C-alpha positions in Angstrom: 0.2 0.0 -0.2 2.5 2.5 1.0 4.3 1.6 -2.3 0.5 2.9 -4.9 0.9 6.0 -2.0 3.8 6.9 -2.7 3.5 6.6 -6.6 0.6 8.8 -5.7 1.4 11.7 -5.3 -1.2 11.1 -2.1 -0.2 11.1 2.2 -1.4 9.8 4.6 -2.7 11.9 7.4 -3.4 10.3 11.2 -7.1 11.8 13.3 -6.1 14.4 16.3 -8.9 11.9 18.2 -9.7 14.6 20.4 -14.0 13.4 20.9 -13.6 10.1 21.0 -17.1 10.3 19.4 -14.6 11.5 16.0 -13.6 8.2 15.1 -17.3 6.5 15.2 -18.9 9.3 13.4 -15.2 8.5 10.5 -16.3 5.0 11.2 -19.8 4.8 10.1 -19.3 8.1 7.2 -16.8 4.9 5.4 -19.7 2.1 5.7 -22.1 3.9 4.6 -19.6 5.3 1.5 -18.9 1.6 0.5 -22.4 0.4 1.2 -24.4 2.8 -0.7 -22.1 4.0 -3.0 -18.7 2.0 -4.3 -20.8 -1.6 -3.7 -23.7 0.1 -6.0 -22.5 2.5 -8.9 -20.2 1.7 -11.7 -17.9 4.3 -13.0 -16.5 4.9 -16.4 -13.9 7.9 -15.7 -12.5 9.3 -12.2 -14.2 12.0 -13.6 -17.5 10.7 -13.0 -16.4 9.3 -10.0 -15.4 12.8 -8.3 -19.1 14.1 -9.6 -20.6 11.2 -8.1 -19.5 11.2 -5.3 -19.4 14.5 -4.4 -23.5 14.4 -4.8 -23.8 11.4 -2.0 -21.3 13.2 0.6 -24.0 15.5 0.2 -26.4 13.9 0.3 -25.2 11.7 3.4 -24.4 15.4 5.4 -28.1 16.1 4.3 -29.2 12.6 5.9 -27.4 12.9 8.9 -26.9 16.3 10.1 -30.2 18.2 9.1 -29.6 21.1 10.4 
């Protein structure tokens, strides 16, 4: 995995877990993203993935935090 990350010019970041619930919220997001978006969708281009992921993320945020 480290090799792939270096090739993609990506750096790993770590969560500063100030609030104990932060890790749980991030895990919930990742589980929902995988179950609702990645498993249910197919993409032909990276641009298409980014556009659809952005739309999904906005809908997810409205459902989880409706304020």
